C-alpha positions in Angstrom: -1.9 -19.9 12.4 -3.7 -18.2 9.5 -2.7 -19.1 6.0 -3.6 -17.7 2.6 -7.1 -18.2 1.0 -6.6 -18.1 -2.8 -8.9 -19.2 -5.5 -11.5 -20.6 -3.1 -9.1 -22.7 -1.1 -6.6 -22.5 1.7 -3.0 -22.6 0.5 -0.2 -24.1 2.4 2.5 -21.5 3.1 5.0 -23.8 4.7 8.4 -22.2 4.9 7.0 -18.7 4.8 7.9 -16.4 7.7 5.4 -16.2 10.5 4.7 -12.9 12.3 2.4 -11.4 14.9 -0.2 -8.9 13.8 -0.9 -6.1 16.2 -2.1 -3.0 14.5 -2.3 -0.6 17.4 -0.6 -2.1 20.5 2.7 -3.8 20.0 2.1 -5.8 23.2 -1.3 -7.1 22.0 -1.1 -9.8 19.3 -4.3 -10.0 17.3 -3.2 -12.9 15.1 -0.3 -15.0 14.1 0.0 -15.2 10.3 2.3 -16.6 7.7 3.4 -14.1 5.2 2.5 -15.2 1.7 5.3 -16.5 -0.4 6.0 -15.0 -3.9 4.4 -18.1 -5.4 1.2 -17.6 -3.3 1.0 -13.9 -4.3 1.4 -14.9 -8.0 -1.4 -17.5 -7.6 -3.6 -14.8 -6.0 -3.0 -12.4 -8.9 -3.9 -15.1 -11.4 -7.1 -16.0 -9.5 -8.1 -12.4 -9.1 -7.7 -11.8 -12.8 -9.9 -14.8 -13.5 -12.6 -13.7 -11.1 -12.7 -10.0 -12.1 -14.8 -10.3 -15.3 -17.6 -12.0 -13.5 -17.4 -9.6 -10.6 -17.5 -6.6 -13.1 -20.6 -8.1 -14.8 -22.5 -8.6 -11.5 -24.8 -5.9 -10.4 -23.8 -3.3 -7.8 -26.6 -4.7 -5.6 -25.2 -8.2 -5.7 -21.8 -7.0 -4.9 -23.1 -4.9 -2.0 -25.1 -7.9 -0.7 -22.1 -10.2 -0.8 -19.9 -7.7 1.0 -22.6 -7.1 3.6 -22.8 -10.8 4.1 -19.0 -11.0 4.7 -19.3 -8.1 7.2 -22.2 -9.8 9.0 -20.1 -13.0 9.3 -17.2 -11.0 10.7 -19.5 -9.5 13.3 -20.9 -12.9 14.3 -17.4 -14.3 14.7 -15.8 -11.1 16.1 -15.1 -12.6 19.5 -13.2 -15.5 17.9 -11.3 -13.3 15.6 -9.0 -11.7 18.1 
């Protein structure tokens, strides 16, 4: 079950409603996730606001490199992600 990653750590979302994720085929479950609680969303907003100034100061090249790294990792793990 996937949980929420906020502020560099996985957050426990016990008690939150679980649901299937199937973007295109209602018979094909891609993931089982817990919906974030209101408190988790509040934490995510706080963490995003703290991170934004450093992100804005970073160069476009650095941001592109980081995002390309994430994309590469997704491709490497693609078979395990569905």
